[in-house]
All heavy atoms as a GROMACS GRO file, in nm:
protein
  588
    1VAL      N    1   0.080  -0.123  -0.006
    1VAL     CA    2  -0.002  -0.006  -0.002
    1VAL      C    3   0.085   0.120   0.001
    1VAL      O    4   0.052   0.223  -0.068
    1VAL     CB    5  -0.093   0.001   0.113
    1VAL    CG1    6  -0.162   0.134   0.132
    1VAL    CG2    7  -0.185  -0.118   0.109
    2LYS      N    8   0.189   0.130   0.068
    2LYS     CA    9   0.286   0.251   0.067
    2LYS      C   10   0.341   0.267  -0.069
    2LYS      O   11   0.364   0.392  -0.096
    2LYS     CB   12   0.406   0.205   0.175
    2LYS     CG   13   0.394   0.285   0.300
    2LYS     CD   14   0.524   0.278   0.368
    2LYS     CE   15   0.529   0.177   0.468
    2LYS     NZ   16   0.654   0.159   0.549
    3ASP      N   17   0.376   0.155  -0.130
    3ASP     CA   18   0.440   0.192  -0.261
    3ASP      C   19   0.348   0.228  -0.369
    3ASP      O   20   0.383   0.314  -0.464
    3ASP     CB   21   0.504   0.053  -0.308
    3ASP     CG   22   0.622   0.014  -0.221
    3ASP    OD1   23   0.679   0.101  -0.160
    3ASP    OD2   24   0.654  -0.095  -0.223
    4VAL      N   25   0.219   0.186  -0.373
    4VAL     CA   26   0.134   0.217  -0.486
    4VAL      C   27   0.003   0.288  -0.436
    4VAL      O   28  -0.078   0.333  -0.528
    4VAL     CB   29   0.080   0.088  -0.562
    4VAL    CG1   30   0.201   0.026  -0.622
    4VAL    CG2   31   0.005  -0.003  -0.468
    5GLY      N   32  -0.015   0.329  -0.318
    5GLY     CA   33  -0.131   0.392  -0.259
    5GLY      C   34  -0.163   0.528  -0.335
    5GLY      O   35  -0.275   0.550  -0.346
    6ASN      N   36  -0.067   0.607  -0.373
    6ASN     CA   37  -0.088   0.727  -0.441
    6ASN      C   38  -0.144   0.709  -0.580
    6ASN      O   39  -0.181   0.803  -0.639
    6ASN     CB   40   0.045   0.808  -0.449
    6ASN     CG   41   0.087   0.848  -0.303
    6ASN    OD1   42  -0.004   0.880  -0.224
    6ASN    ND2   43   0.205   0.879  -0.290
    7SER      N   44  -0.142   0.597  -0.631
    7SER     CA   45  -0.183   0.572  -0.763
    7SER      C   46  -0.341   0.537  -0.771
    7SER      O   47  -0.405   0.528  -0.888
    7SER     CB   48  -0.111   0.462  -0.849
    7SER     OG   49  -0.139   0.330  -0.779
    8VAL      N   50  -0.402   0.519  -0.663
    8VAL     CA   51  -0.541   0.495  -0.647
    8VAL      C   52  -0.629   0.622  -0.663
    8VAL      O   53  -0.591   0.720  -0.593
    8VAL     CB   54  -0.578   0.414  -0.515
    8VAL    CG1   55  -0.728   0.391  -0.512
    8VAL    CG2   56  -0.503   0.287  -0.505
    9VAL      N   57  -0.723   0.622  -0.746
    9VAL     CA   58  -0.810   0.744  -0.765
    9VAL      C   59  -0.949   0.707  -0.737
    9VAL      O   60  -0.994   0.582  -0.750
    9VAL     CB   61  -0.795   0.803  -0.915
    9VAL    CG1   62  -0.661   0.854  -0.921
    9VAL    CG2   63  -0.828   0.706  -1.010
   10ASN      N   64  -1.037   0.806  -0.699
   10ASN     CA   65  -1.180   0.796  -0.688
   10ASN      C   66  -1.233   0.852  -0.813
   10ASN      O   67  -1.178   0.950  -0.876
   10ASN     CB   68  -1.227   0.892  -0.570
   10ASN     CG   69  -1.371   0.902  -0.571
   10ASN    OD1   70  -1.430   0.985  -0.628
   10ASN    ND2   71  -1.443   0.814  -0.501
   11ILE      N   72  -1.331   0.785  -0.878
   11ILE     CA   73  -1.392   0.827  -1.009
   11ILE      C   74  -1.548   0.854  -0.978
   11ILE      O   75  -1.610   0.757  -0.941
   11ILE     CB   76  -1.384   0.720  -1.107
   11ILE    CG1   77  -1.229   0.693  -1.134
   11ILE    CG2   78  -1.454   0.755  -1.236
   11ILE    CD1   79  -1.203   0.585  -1.224
   12ALA      N   80  -1.578   0.977  -1.005
   12ALA     CA   81  -1.730   1.022  -0.981
   12ALA      C   82  -1.779   1.037  -1.109
   12ALA      O   83  -1.714   1.100  -1.197
   12ALA     CB   84  -1.735   1.149  -0.901
   13VAL      N   85  -1.905   0.992  -1.152
   13VAL     CA   86  -1.950   1.002  -1.283
   13VAL      C   87  -2.100   1.052  -1.273
   13VAL      O   88  -2.167   1.032  -1.192
   13VAL     CB   89  -1.968   0.844  -1.341
   13VAL    CG1   90  -2.039   0.844  -1.466
   13VAL    CG2   91  -1.828   0.785  -1.362
   14GLU      N   92  -2.115   1.151  -1.383
   14GLU     CA   93  -2.250   1.209  -1.403
   14GLU      C   94  -2.292   1.171  -1.540
   14GLU      O   95  -2.213   1.169  -1.639
   14GLU     CB   96  -2.248   1.349  -1.367
   14GLU     CG   97  -2.216   1.393  -1.231
   14GLU     CD   98  -2.212   1.543  -1.220
   14GLU    OE1   99  -2.261   1.614  -1.305
   14GLU    OE2  100  -2.168   1.586  -1.107
   15GLY      N  101  -2.428   1.139  -1.565
   15GLY     CA  102  -2.473   1.106  -1.703
   15GLY      C  103  -2.609   1.154  -1.725
   15GLY      O  104  -2.667   1.206  -1.626
   16ASP      N  105  -2.669   1.110  -1.826
   16ASP     CA  106  -2.801   1.154  -1.864
   16ASP      C  107  -2.895   1.079  -1.770
   16ASP      O  108  -2.856   0.975  -1.699
   16ASP     CB  109  -2.847   1.109  -1.999
   16ASP     CG  110  -2.769   1.188  -2.106
   16ASP    OD1  111  -2.733   1.311  -2.071
   16ASP    OD2  112  -2.762   1.138  -2.220
   17SER      N  113  -3.014   1.123  -1.752
   17SER     CA  114  -3.100   1.070  -1.659
   17SER      C  115  -3.156   0.933  -1.709
   17SER      O  116  -3.147   0.894  -1.824
   17SER     CB  117  -3.234   1.158  -1.643
   17SER     OG  118  -3.302   1.180  -1.763
   18GLU      N  119  -3.185   0.850  -1.605
   18GLU     CA  120  -3.231   0.720  -1.641
   18GLU      C  121  -3.369   0.699  -1.574
   18GLU      O  122  -3.403   0.767  -1.474
   18GLU     CB  123  -3.128   0.611  -1.588
   18GLU     CG  124  -3.104   0.612  -1.452
   18GLU     CD  125  -3.012   0.506  -1.417
   18GLU    OE1  126  -2.936   0.447  -1.495
   18GLU    OE2  127  -2.996   0.457  -1.287
   19SER      N  128  -3.462   0.624  -1.627
   19SER     CA  129  -3.578   0.604  -1.579
   19SER      C  130  -3.589   0.533  -1.436
   19SER      O  131  -3.506   0.450  -1.420
   19SER     CB  132  -3.671   0.508  -1.678
   19SER     OG  133  -3.689   0.563  -1.795
   20GLY      N  134  -3.676   0.569  -1.356
   20GLY     CA  135  -3.690   0.509  -1.230
   20GLY      C  136  -3.763   0.383  -1.240
   20GLY      O  137  -3.817   0.349  -1.347
   21ALA      N  138  -3.763   0.312  -1.137
   21ALA     CA  139  -3.838   0.177  -1.146
   21ALA      C  140  -3.981   0.194  -1.155
   21ALA      O  141  -4.040   0.289  -1.098
   21ALA     CB  142  -3.796   0.111  -1.008
   22ALA      N  143  -4.040   0.122  -1.231
   22ALA     CA  144  -4.187   0.120  -1.248
   22ALA      C  145  -4.254   0.091  -1.108
   22ALA      O  146  -4.209  -0.010  -1.050
   22ALA     CB  147  -4.226   0.026  -1.354
   23ILE      N  148  -4.352   0.153  -1.080
   23ILE     CA  149  -4.428   0.130  -0.960
   23ILE      C  150  -4.570   0.059  -1.002
   23ILE      O  151  -4.635   0.116  -1.091
   23ILE     CB  152  -4.465   0.272  -0.892
   23ILE    CG1  153  -4.337   0.333  -0.832
   23ILE    CG2  154  -4.553   0.234  -0.762
   23ILE    CD1  155  -4.348   0.466  -0.773
   24GLU      N  156  -4.597  -0.044  -0.943
   24GLU     CA  157  -4.710  -0.126  -0.978
   24GLU      C  158  -4.833  -0.047  -0.913
   24GLU      O  159  -4.822  -0.014  -0.796
   24GLU     CB  160  -4.700  -0.259  -0.925
   24GLU     CG  161  -4.802  -0.355  -0.989
   24GLU     CD  162  -4.778  -0.502  -0.948
   24GLU    OE1  163  -4.655  -0.541  -0.957
   24GLU    OE2  164  -4.858  -0.577  -0.891
   25VAL      N  165  -4.929  -0.015  -0.986
   25VAL     CA  166  -5.050   0.051  -0.947
   25VAL      C  167  -5.148  -0.049  -0.875
   25VAL      O  168  -5.197  -0.147  -0.946
   25VAL     CB  169  -5.128   0.124  -1.059
   25VAL    CG1  170  -5.250   0.197  -0.999
   25VAL    CG2  171  -5.020   0.223  -1.118
   26PRO      N  172  -5.177  -0.035  -0.747
   26PRO     CA  173  -5.280  -0.134  -0.684
   26PRO      C  174  -5.422  -0.129  -0.756
   26PRO      O  175  -5.456  -0.014  -0.803
   26PRO     CB  176  -5.288  -0.076  -0.541
   26PRO     CG  177  -5.162  -0.003  -0.516
   26PRO     CD  178  -5.123   0.064  -0.653
   27GLN      N  179  -5.488  -0.235  -0.750
   27GLN     CA  180  -5.611  -0.244  -0.812
   27GLN      C  181  -5.706  -0.146  -0.758
   27GLN      O  182  -5.709  -0.132  -0.637
   27GLN     CB  183  -5.669  -0.387  -0.807
   27GLN     CG  184  -5.799  -0.407  -0.887
   27GLN     CD  185  -5.841  -0.545  -0.874
   27GLN    OE1  186  -5.782  -0.624  -0.811
   27GLN    NE2  187  -5.952  -0.585  -0.935
   28GLY      N  188  -5.771  -0.064  -0.841
   28GLY     CA  189  -5.880   0.023  -0.792
   28GLY      C  190  -5.841   0.169  -0.789
   28GLY      O  191  -5.912   0.263  -0.762
   29LEU      N  192  -5.702   0.189  -0.799
   29LEU     CA  193  -5.648   0.317  -0.792
   29LEU      C  194  -5.619   0.377  -0.926
   29LEU      O  195  -5.600   0.303  -1.024
   29LEU     CB  196  -5.521   0.330  -0.704
   29LEU     CG  197  -5.538   0.298  -0.556
   29LEU    CD1  198  -5.395   0.298  -0.495
   29LEU    CD2  199  -5.630   0.394  -0.496
   30ASN      N  200  -5.619   0.500  -0.944
   30ASN     CA  201  -5.606   0.577  -1.066
   30ASN      C  202  -5.460   0.569  -1.116
   30ASN      O  203  -5.386   0.639  -1.051
   30ASN     CB  204  -5.650   0.708  -1.060
   30ASN     CG  205  -5.651   0.793  -1.194
   30ASN    OD1  206  -5.595   0.745  -1.298
   30ASN    ND2  207  -5.696   0.917  -1.190
   31PRO      N  208  -5.429   0.499  -1.239
   31PRO     CA  209  -5.299   0.500  -1.284
   31PRO      C  210  -5.237   0.634  -1.330
   31PRO      O  211  -5.123   0.648  -1.344
   31PRO     CB  212  -5.285   0.396  -1.396
   31PRO     CG  213  -5.430   0.392  -1.438
   31PRO     CD  214  -5.513   0.425  -1.308
   32GLN      N  215  -5.343   0.734  -1.353
   32GLN     CA  216  -5.283   0.863  -1.388
   32GLN      C  217  -5.243   0.944  -1.270
   32GLN      O  218  -5.184   1.063  -1.283
   32GLN     CB  219  -5.396   0.941  -1.460
   32GLN     CG  220  -5.449   0.866  -1.586
   32GLN     CD  221  -5.327   0.843  -1.688
   32GLN    OE1  222  -5.241   0.937  -1.703
   32GLN    NE2  223  -5.312   0.730  -1.733
   33ASN      N  224  -5.265   0.904  -1.155
   33ASN     CA  225  -5.223   0.972  -1.027
   33ASN      C  226  -5.056   0.995  -1.036
   33ASN      O  227  -4.989   0.904  -1.078
   33ASN     CB  228  -5.250   0.889  -0.902
   33ASN     CG  229  -5.218   0.951  -0.770
   33ASN    OD1  230  -5.105   1.014  -0.766
   33ASN    ND2  231  -5.296   0.931  -0.680
   34PRO      N  232  -5.013   1.122  -1.021
   34PRO     CA  233  -4.869   1.154  -1.038
   34PRO      C  234  -4.782   1.062  -0.948
   34PRO      O  235  -4.668   1.032  -0.988
   34PRO     CB  236  -4.857   1.301  -0.991
   34PRO     CG  237  -5.006   1.353  -1.003
   34PRO     CD  238  -5.100   1.232  -0.990
   35PHE      N  239  -4.841   1.012  -0.833
   35PHE     CA  240  -4.764   0.929  -0.753
   35PHE      C  241  -4.711   0.809  -0.819
   35PHE      O  242  -4.608   0.751  -0.793
   35PHE     CB  243  -4.843   0.885  -0.632
   35PHE     CG  244  -4.768   0.790  -0.527
   35PHE    CD1  245  -4.678   0.857  -0.443
   35PHE    CD2  246  -4.798   0.664  -0.532
   35PHE    CE1  247  -4.607   0.756  -0.354
   35PHE    CE2  248  -4.726   0.581  -0.448
   35PHE     CZ  249  -4.633   0.627  -0.357
   36PHE      N  250  -4.783   0.763  -0.912
   36PHE     CA  251  -4.749   0.631  -0.986
   36PHE      C  252  -4.673   0.650  -1.115
   36PHE      O  253  -4.636   0.554  -1.182
   36PHE     CB  254  -4.880   0.547  -1.002
   36PHE     CG  255  -4.953   0.513  -0.893
   36PHE    CD1  256  -5.078   0.565  -0.863
   36PHE    CD2  257  -4.894   0.419  -0.792
   36PHE    CE1  258  -5.136   0.532  -0.738
   36PHE    CE2  259  -4.950   0.391  -0.695
   36PHE     CZ  260  -5.076   0.437  -0.653
   37LYS      N  261  -4.649   0.770  -1.160
   37LYS     CA  262  -4.568   0.797  -1.265
   37LYS      C  263  -4.426   0.770  -1.257
   37LYS      O  264  -4.367   0.786  -1.149
   37LYS     CB  265  -4.587   0.937  -1.317
   37LYS     CG  266  -4.731   0.962  -1.359
   37LYS     CD  267  -4.739   1.086  -1.440
   37LYS     CE  268  -4.882   1.111  -1.470
   37LYS     NZ  269  -4.904   1.154  -1.612
   38LYS      N  270  -4.358   0.729  -1.360
   38LYS     CA  271  -4.207   0.701  -1.358
   38LYS      C  272  -4.136   0.837  -1.347
   38LYS      O  273  -4.188   0.936  -1.439
   38LYS     CB  274  -4.160   0.622  -1.487
   38LYS     CG  275  -4.198   0.477  -1.468
   38LYS     CD  276  -4.125   0.402  -1.613
   38LYS     CE  277  -4.172   0.276  -1.607
   38LYS     NZ  278  -4.107   0.206  -1.720
   39GLU      N  279  -4.046   0.847  -1.274
   39GLU     CA  280  -3.964   0.968  -1.283
   39GLU      C  281  -3.825   0.939  -1.318
   39GLU      O  282  -3.785   0.833  -1.302
   39GLU     CB  283  -3.966   1.053  -1.134
   39GLU     CG  284  -4.103   1.093  -1.100
   39GLU     CD  285  -4.094   1.161  -0.976
   39GLU    OE1  286  -3.985   1.214  -0.935
   39GLU    OE2  287  -4.204   1.180  -0.907
   40SER      N  288  -3.764   1.034  -1.383
   40SER     CA  289  -3.621   1.005  -1.416
   40SER      C  290  -3.544   1.086  -1.320
   40SER      O  291  -3.581   1.182  -1.256
   40SER     CB  292  -3.583   1.057  -1.561
   40SER     OG  293  -3.624   1.195  -1.572
   41SER      N  294  -3.415   1.030  -1.301
   41SER     CA  295  -3.321   1.104  -1.217
   41SER      C  296  -3.184   1.103  -1.275
   41SER      O  297  -3.151   1.006  -1.358
   41SER     CB  298  -3.327   1.023  -1.074
   41SER     OG  299  -3.278   0.890  -1.104
   42PRO      N  300  -3.103   1.194  -1.251
   42PRO     CA  301  -2.965   1.188  -1.310
   42PRO      C  302  -2.888   1.064  -1.267
   42PRO      O  303  -2.901   1.030  -1.163
   42PRO     CB  304  -2.905   1.324  -1.269
   42PRO     CG  305  -2.995   1.382  -1.159
   42PRO     CD  306  -3.121   1.288  -1.164
   43LEU      N  307  -2.807   1.020  -1.359
   43LEU     CA  308  -2.722   0.911  -1.329
   43LEU      C  309  -2.608   0.964  -1.273
   43LEU      O  310  -2.530   1.048  -1.311
   43LEU     CB  311  -2.683   0.844  -1.470
   43LEU     CG  312  -2.574   0.737  -1.452
   43LEU    CD1  313  -2.630   0.611  -1.379
   43LEU    CD2  314  -2.517   0.700  -1.588
   44ARG      N  315  -2.574   0.899  -1.151
   44ARG     CA  316  -2.457   0.932  -1.067
   44ARG      C  317  -2.407   0.805  -1.016
   44ARG      O  318  -2.474   0.726  -0.975
   44ARG     CB  319  -2.499   1.023  -0.942
   44ARG     CG  320  -2.538   1.168  -0.986
   44ARG     CD  321  -2.536   1.275  -0.888
   44ARG     NE  322  -2.566   1.394  -0.933
   44ARG     CZ  323  -2.681   1.464  -0.920
   44ARG    NH1  324  -2.773   1.402  -0.866
   44ARG    NH2  325  -2.685   1.583  -0.967
   45SER      N  326  -2.269   0.797  -1.023
   45SER     CA  327  -2.200   0.675  -0.982
   45SER      C  328  -2.073   0.702  -0.940
   45SER      O  329  -2.012   0.818  -0.974
   45SER     CB  330  -2.206   0.587  -1.098
   45SER     OG  331  -2.133   0.458  -1.056
   46VAL      N  332  -2.018   0.612  -0.849
   46VAL     CA  333  -1.877   0.637  -0.803
   46VAL      C  334  -1.801   0.492  -0.823
   46VAL      O  335  -1.855   0.402  -0.825
   46VAL     CB  336  -1.858   0.682  -0.670
   46VAL    CG1  337  -1.908   0.826  -0.644
   46VAL    CG2  338  -1.937   0.597  -0.574
   47GLY      N  339  -1.671   0.516  -0.827
   47GLY     CA  340  -1.582   0.391  -0.840
   47GLY      C  341  -1.445   0.433  -0.809
   47GLY      O  342  -1.410   0.540  -0.767
   48SER      N  343  -1.357   0.337  -0.835
   48SER     CA  344  -1.222   0.353  -0.822
   48SER      C  345  -1.134   0.316  -0.941
   48SER      O  346  -1.190   0.249  -1.039
   48SER     CB  347  -1.167   0.275  -0.700
   48SER     OG  348  -1.173   0.148  -0.730
   49GLY      N  349  -1.023   0.370  -0.941
   49GLY     CA  350  -0.932   0.329  -1.059
   49GLY      C  351  -0.786   0.343  -1.015
   49GLY      O  352  -0.759   0.376  -0.898
   50PHE      N  353  -0.699   0.319  -1.114
   50PHE     CA  354  -0.553   0.326  -1.078
   50PHE      C  355  -0.500   0.393  -1.188
   50PHE      O  356  -0.502   0.372  -1.317
   50PHE     CB  357  -0.497   0.185  -1.065
   50PHE     CG  358  -0.568   0.096  -0.961
   50PHE    CD1  359  -0.670   0.026  -0.993
   50PHE    CD2  360  -0.523   0.103  -0.835
   50PHE    CE1  361  -0.737  -0.051  -0.907
   50PHE    CE2  362  -0.584   0.022  -0.739
   50PHE     CZ  363  -0.694  -0.049  -0.772
   51VAL      N  364  -0.386   0.477  -1.149
   51VAL     CA  365  -0.303   0.542  -1.255
   51VAL      C  366  -0.202   0.434  -1.296
   51VAL      O  367  -0.133   0.370  -1.211
   51VAL     CB  368  -0.223   0.654  -1.185
   51VAL    CG1  369  -0.129   0.728  -1.303
   51VAL    CG2  370  -0.318   0.764  -1.145
   52VAL      N  371  -0.174   0.416  -1.421
   52VAL     CA  372  -0.085   0.317  -1.467
   52VAL      C  373   0.022   0.352  -1.552
   52VAL      O  374   0.098   0.280  -1.596
   52VAL     CB  375  -0.181   0.202  -1.549
   52VAL    CG1  376  -0.265   0.116  -1.464
   52VAL    CG2  377  -0.241   0.259  -1.681
   53SER      N  378   0.028   0.487  -1.588
   53SER     CA  379   0.146   0.545  -1.654
   53SER      C  380   0.167   0.692  -1.607
   53SER      O  381   0.077   0.751  -1.575
   53SER     CB  382   0.116   0.537  -1.799
   53SER     OG  383   0.024   0.620  -1.845
   54SER      N  384   0.296   0.732  -1.627
   54SER     CA  385   0.322   0.865  -1.588
   54SER      C  386   0.265   0.967  -1.668
   54SER      O  387   0.252   1.086  -1.621
   54SER     CB  388   0.485   0.873  -1.601
   54SER     OG  389   0.526   0.856  -1.720
   55ASP      N  390   0.218   0.941  -1.786
   55ASP     CA  391   0.137   1.036  -1.868
   55ASP      C  392  -0.017   1.038  -1.840
   55ASP      O  393  -0.087   1.115  -1.910
   55ASP     CB  394   0.160   1.020  -2.009
   55ASP     CG  395   0.131   0.887  -2.072
   55ASP    OD1  396   0.119   0.813  -1.998
   55ASP    OD2  397   0.133   0.871  -2.192
   56GLY      N  398  -0.058   0.971  -1.723
   56GLY     CA  399  -0.182   0.990  -1.690
   56GLY      C  400  -0.297   0.888  -1.730
   56GLY      O  401  -0.411   0.914  -1.694
   57TYR      N  402  -0.262   0.784  -1.790
   57TYR     CA  403  -0.356   0.674  -1.821
   57TYR      C  404  -0.404   0.606  -1.699
   57TYR      O  405  -0.337   0.584  -1.598
   57TYR     CB  406  -0.310   0.565  -1.912
   57TYR     CG  407  -0.304   0.615  -2.063
   57TYR    CD1  408  -0.198   0.671  -2.105
   57TYR    CD2  409  -0.422   0.593  -2.141
   57TYR    CE1  410  -0.190   0.722  -2.247
   57TYR    CE2  411  -0.419   0.636  -2.267
   57TYR     CZ  412  -0.308   0.701  -2.319
   57TYR     OH  413  -0.299   0.736  -2.453
   58LEU      N  414  -0.550   0.595  -1.685
   58LEU     CA  415  -0.611   0.521  -1.577
   58LEU      C  416  -0.673   0.394  -1.614
   58LEU      O  417  -0.706   0.382  -1.733
   58LEU     CB  418  -0.719   0.622  -1.524
   58LEU     CG  419  -0.685   0.752  -1.482
   58LEU    CD1  420  -0.806   0.832  -1.435
   58LEU    CD2  421  -0.588   0.748  -1.360
   59VAL      N  422  -0.698   0.304  -1.526
   59VAL     CA  423  -0.758   0.178  -1.545
   59VAL      C  424  -0.869   0.174  -1.443
   59VAL      O  425  -0.859   0.214  -1.329
   59VAL     CB  426  -0.670   0.066  -1.532
   59VAL    CG1  427  -0.744  -0.068  -1.541
   59VAL    CG2  428  -0.572   0.063  -1.628
   60THR      N  429  -0.991   0.147  -1.490
   60THR     CA  430  -1.116   0.125  -1.403
   60THR      C  431  -1.203   0.024  -1.472
   60THR      O  432  -1.179  -0.022  -1.585
   60THR     CB  433  -1.191   0.263  -1.382
   60THR    OG1  434  -1.285   0.237  -1.278
   60THR    CG2  435  -1.260   0.311  -1.509
   61ASN      N  436  -1.300  -0.024  -1.411
   61ASN     CA  437  -1.406  -0.109  -1.472
   61ASN      C  438  -1.487  -0.031  -1.570
   61ASN      O  439  -1.537   0.070  -1.540
   61ASN     CB  440  -1.488  -0.178  -1.359
   61ASN     CG  441  -1.400  -0.280  -1.283
   61ASN    OD1  442  -1.340  -0.360  -1.347
   61ASN    ND2  443  -1.398  -0.263  -1.160
   62ASN      N  444  -1.531  -0.093  -1.674
   62ASN     CA  445  -1.618  -0.041  -1.780
   62ASN      C  446  -1.757   0.000  -1.707
   62ASN      O  447  -1.804   0.114  -1.743
   62ASN     CB  448  -1.650  -0.141  -1.882
   62ASN     CG  449  -1.732  -0.072  -1.994
   62ASN    OD1  450  -1.691   0.023  -2.054
   62ASN    ND2  451  -1.859  -0.134  -2.028
   63HIS      N  452  -1.810  -0.076  -1.627
   63HIS     CA  453  -1.941  -0.046  -1.563
   63HIS      C  454  -1.942   0.091  -1.490
   63HIS      O  455  -2.040   0.153  -1.457
   63HIS     CB  456  -1.988  -0.152  -1.483
   63HIS     CG  457  -1.931  -0.164  -1.348
   63HIS    ND1  458  -1.814  -0.256  -1.333
   63HIS    CD2  459  -1.959  -0.109  -1.225
   63HIS    CE1  460  -1.788  -0.244  -1.206
   63HIS    NE2  461  -1.854  -0.162  -1.135
   64VAL      N  462  -1.821   0.134  -1.438
   64VAL     CA  463  -1.803   0.270  -1.365
   64VAL      C  464  -1.833   0.388  -1.462
   64VAL      O  465  -1.895   0.489  -1.430
   64VAL     CB  466  -1.682   0.279  -1.305
   64VAL    CG1  467  -1.654   0.413  -1.236
   64VAL    CG2  468  -1.657   0.173  -1.200
   65ILE      N  469  -1.785   0.368  -1.577
   65ILE     CA  470  -1.774   0.497  -1.677
   65ILE      C  471  -1.869   0.472  -1.801
   65ILE      O  472  -1.885   0.569  -1.880
   65ILE     CB  473  -1.651   0.525  -1.727
   65ILE    CG1  474  -1.583   0.396  -1.794
   65ILE    CG2  475  -1.565   0.566  -1.606
   65ILE    CD1  476  -1.461   0.436  -1.881
   66GLU      N  477  -1.931   0.366  -1.828
   66GLU     CA  478  -1.993   0.330  -1.947
   66GLU      C  479  -2.111   0.426  -1.993
   66GLU      O  480  -2.133   0.456  -2.117
   66GLU     CB  481  -2.048   0.192  -1.958
   66GLU     CG  482  -2.169   0.145  -1.869
   66GLU     CD  483  -2.200   0.007  -1.866
   66GLU    OE1  484  -2.173  -0.055  -1.982
   66GLU    OE2  485  -2.266  -0.056  -1.772
   67LYS      N  486  -2.183   0.487  -1.898
   67LYS     CA  487  -2.291   0.571  -1.935
   67LYS      C  488  -2.256   0.729  -1.895
   67LYS      O  489  -2.352   0.800  -1.881
   67LYS     CB  490  -2.432   0.540  -1.863
   67LYS     CG  491  -2.476   0.395  -1.912
   67LYS     CD  492  -2.598   0.355  -1.839
   67LYS     CE  493  -2.641   0.210  -1.891
   67LYS     NZ  494  -2.757   0.177  -1.812
   68ALA      N  495  -2.132   0.753  -1.880
   68ALA     CA  496  -2.084   0.882  -1.826
   68ALA      C  497  -2.101   0.987  -1.938
   68ALA      O  498  -2.047   0.968  -2.041
   68ALA     CB  499  -1.945   0.872  -1.775
   69LYS      N  500  -2.139   1.102  -1.895
   69LYS     CA  501  -2.130   1.225  -1.985
   69LYS      C  502  -2.010   1.311  -1.914
   69LYS      O  503  -1.958   1.386  -1.980
   69LYS     CB  504  -2.263   1.302  -1.978
   69LYS     CG  505  -2.362   1.230  -2.041
   69LYS     CD  506  -2.344   1.235  -2.196
   69LYS     CE  507  -2.463   1.164  -2.269
   69LYS     NZ  508  -2.457   1.150  -2.405
   70LYS      N  509  -1.992   1.294  -1.791
   70LYS     CA  510  -1.890   1.371  -1.716
   70LYS      C  511  -1.821   1.279  -1.619
   70LYS      O  512  -1.892   1.204  -1.542
   70LYS     CB  513  -1.961   1.490  -1.637
   70LYS     CG  514  -1.875   1.577  -1.572
   70LYS     CD  515  -1.948   1.699  -1.503
   70LYS     CE  516  -1.847   1.773  -1.418
   70LYS     NZ  517  -1.928   1.893  -1.353
   71ILE      N  518  -1.682   1.276  -1.620
   71ILE     CA  519  -1.609   1.192  -1.532
   71ILE      C  520  -1.517   1.292  -1.449
   71ILE      O  521  -1.445   1.374  -1.509
   71ILE     CB  522  -1.528   1.101  -1.607
   71ILE    CG1  523  -1.619   1.000  -1.692
   71ILE    CG2  524  -1.428   1.011  -1.516
   71ILE    CD1  525  -1.538   0.915  -1.792
   72ILE      N  526  -1.513   1.268  -1.318
   72ILE     CA  527  -1.441   1.348  -1.230
   72ILE      C  528  -1.337   1.250  -1.160
   72ILE      O  529  -1.384   1.161  -1.086
   72ILE     CB  530  -1.515   1.424  -1.122
   72ILE    CG1  531  -1.621   1.519  -1.201
   72ILE    CG2  532  -1.427   1.501  -1.038
   72ILE    CD1  533  -1.727   1.576  -1.110
   73VAL      N  534  -1.210   1.285  -1.174
   73VAL     CA  535  -1.099   1.191  -1.111
   73VAL      C  536  -1.047   1.262  -0.994
   73VAL      O  537  -1.008   1.391  -1.017
   73VAL     CB  538  -1.006   1.144  -1.215
   73VAL    CG1  539  -0.898   1.051  -1.148
   73VAL    CG2  540  -1.064   1.062  -1.322
   74ARG      N  541  -1.042   1.199  -0.882
   74ARG     CA  542  -0.974   1.270  -0.764
   74ARG      C  543  -0.869   1.177  -0.708
   74ARG      O  544  -0.903   1.057  -0.680
   74ARG     CB  545  -1.082   1.302  -0.666
   74ARG     CG  546  -1.172   1.407  -0.699
   74ARG     CD  547  -1.275   1.446  -0.579
   74ARG     NE  548  -1.364   1.541  -0.614
   74ARG     CZ  549  -1.485   1.531  -0.661
   74ARG    NH1  550  -1.535   1.412  -0.670
   74ARG    NH2  551  -1.562   1.630  -0.687
   75PHE      N  552  -0.762   1.232  -0.673
   75PHE     CA  553  -0.653   1.173  -0.600
   75PHE      C  554  -0.692   1.170  -0.440
   75PHE      O  555  -0.750   1.260  -0.406
   75PHE     CB  556  -0.516   1.225  -0.628
   75PHE     CG  557  -0.472   1.178  -0.762
   75PHE    CD1  558  -0.513   1.270  -0.875
   75PHE    CD2  559  -0.385   1.078  -0.792
   75PHE    CE1  560  -0.468   1.232  -1.001
   75PHE    CE2  561  -0.342   1.044  -0.914
   75PHE     CZ  562  -0.386   1.116  -1.028
   76HIS      N  563  -0.624   1.095  -0.366
   76HIS     CA  564  -0.653   1.092  -0.220
   76HIS      C  565  -0.625   1.218  -0.152
   76HIS      O  566  -0.676   1.256  -0.048
   76HIS     CB  567  -0.576   0.974  -0.151
   76HIS     CG  568  -0.434   1.003  -0.138
   76HIS    ND1  569  -0.375   1.067  -0.033
   76HIS    CD2  570  -0.318   0.969  -0.230
   76HIS    CE1  571  -0.242   1.070  -0.058
   76HIS    NE2  572  -0.215   1.021  -0.168
   77ASN      N  573  -0.531   1.301  -0.199
   77ASN     CA  574  -0.484   1.428  -0.140
   77ASN      C  575  -0.557   1.553  -0.202
   77ASN      O  576  -0.532   1.666  -0.181
   77ASN     CB  577  -0.343   1.448  -0.154
   77ASN     CG  578  -0.292   1.451  -0.295
   77ASN    OD1  579  -0.366   1.424  -0.403
   77ASN    ND2  580  -0.155   1.475  -0.309
   78ASP      N  581  -0.663   1.518  -0.290
   78ASP     CA  582  -0.740   1.632  -0.346
   78ASP      C  583  -0.867   1.662  -0.266
   78ASP      O  584  -0.947   1.594  -0.250
   78ASP     CB  585  -0.783   1.581  -0.482
   78ASP     CG  586  -0.860   1.684  -0.570
   78ASP    OD1  587  -0.853   1.808  -0.534
   78ASP    OD2  588  -0.920   1.652  -0.668
   0.00000   0.00000   0.00000
């Protein structure tokens, strides 16, 4: 950890909104009620990665960044 700890980064991701989970409407209630509508929320995710070269290349898992519109990388001292 002492030798490579400074190469670990935090990755924060923002992206387009994604649909919320569908809510099942109980029988006898109005499905047009706003409470039962799907809402979208901005995609936000976090993960980790590693600096693998002196010119700044990072490695992370694809699922961390695959839907990203904006990626913010932070080092432990940032």
